[in-house]
N, C-alpha and C positions, 0 to 999 in steps of 0.2 A: 597503379602506385603512384602515389600523388607527385605533383611536379611544382609543389611549393614546399619550402621549409619553413618550420616554425615559425609560430605566430605567437611564441611565450606558453608560458603554462596555464592550460585552460581544462576545462572539465568536458568530455564527448561521451555521447551516448554510442553503444553498441547494439545491435539488433544480434540474439541468441535464440537458439531454439527454445522456444518454450516448457519451461519447467526445469531446464537445464543452468538455471542462472548462476546457483550455488556453484555448480561444476565449473562453469565456464570462469567464474572468479579465482576458485582455487587453482585452476590451470593457470590461468594469466598471472597468479602471484608467484607460482613456482616457474613459469618463462621467465618472468621479471629476472628472477634472481638468479638462473643458470644461463641467461644471456647477458648478465651484467648491465640491465637497463635501468638499475635503479636510480639513475642518473636523470633519465628523460619521462620514465612512468612512474608515477609516484602512488596514487592510490586506486584503489577499484573498490567499488560500492553496490551491493545491491540493496535497491531503496526498499523497506520494509517498515510495516507500520502496525502498531498493536490494536486488534479488533475486539469487540464483544460478541460473541454468537453463545445461543442456547444450544446446547445437544443434551438431548435426552432428559430435558426438564432442567439443567445443571447449568449456570453460566461459567462460560469460559473464555479466558482472554487468549487469542489466537494472532501469530503473526501472519500477516498477508502481504504479499509484495505490492507496491504501488505501481509499479510499471511490470506486468508480466511478460518476458520475453526482450528484457532489457537489462543492461548492465551500466555503469558509469564508470569512466576511466579519467582519473586526473592525468594529464600527460603533457610534454612539448611533443607537437607532432613534427618527425623526420622522416626521410626514408625507412631508417632501419627501424625505428619506434614503431612505425605504422605496420611495417611487415610483420613484427613481434606480435603485436595485437591480432591482425588481421587473419594471421594464421595459425590462431588458437584454435583447438579443435573446438567446435559447436560455434562458432562465431559466424554469421553470416554476413556482418559487414559494419560499417558505420555509417552512422545516420548524418547525410549531407547530400551533396550534389554530386553525382559522378563518384569517384573515387576521392576526393578532397571532403574530410570530415568537417561538419559544422560545430564550432563549440557554444554551449549552453551558456546562458547569462547567470554571473555571480549571483544575480538576485533569487534566479530558479532555483540554485543549488542552497541558498540559505534557506530558501521555504523548505525545501525538501528534507534539509538537515532539521530545521525546526520540528517538521511533521513529525521526523522519524524518532525524535529525541522527545517527545513526548511520553513520559512512563505510565502513566495510568489512562487509559482511554476514556474519553469525555462521552458521556450520555448526550446524543442531537435528539431530544424530545421536542417534536414538533406539532404537540398536540396540545390543546388548551382546556381548562374546564369547561364541560359542558358540549363539547364535541362528541359527536357519534364516531364508535370505532367498531372493528371487527376483531374478534377475538381468534386468533390464528394460531394456537397452541395451548396445550393442557386439556382439563376436563370441559370446558365451555367452548373448544375449537367450534368455530363457525357460528357463534353467537354473536349479537350485535349488541352493544350497550351504551350508556353515556359516562364521560370521565366526571368523576366527582372528586377526586384530589390527585395533587401532582407531588412526588417527592425527587426533586431533580438528584440531590446527592445520592441517593439508593439506585435510581434508575428505576422507582416503582411508579405506579398509576393505580389508583381505586377506579373500578367501574362498576356502575350499577346496572346489574343484569335484571331482565324482568322473569322471573320464576314463577309460576303459578299466580299470576296477577299482582307480585309483588315485588317491588323494586330489592335487589340483595347486593349489597357491597361484595365484588370481589377484589382481592389485592393481587395485582400481577406485576410479572417483569415487563418494562415498558417494549421489548423486544417480541414480547407474547401477543401485541396489539397492533393493527392496521387501521390508519386514519380510512374514513370512508369518503 
């Protein structure tokens, strides 16, 4: 139990069982209301971001946890608010030294919220025209080729693949290639 009362309203990081972040957040929100802690515990956040994945040849936007196994809580730390949060099922503890939670900076929270607020995930295309790549998905899997065009808007690349002694252009999703 912390022997220090209130440093004001700050964000703290809770360590939870991995895979139970949403359940912990839901439980904690219910506990805040049932124990009347709305004046000391203000916000519970599971940081997620949108990512683009290729599943069975189709592009899908999925939400992925930025920090699996962690939940953020905005609160004023007092003995009773600490107790409510710490004794929420599947919470293993606060991040900090001993039993005293360490707040995270407002800059970190601002960066995280900005990262979470991105509506459409951006393509991180780290190849240039002329780079040699390996195709890791689709009918040309495990074939090497050279980048001839990059369409950053659509996340597509044209790769020249050598077939039967000729260079053949193949249009691929950026996620289907890997830089060698």
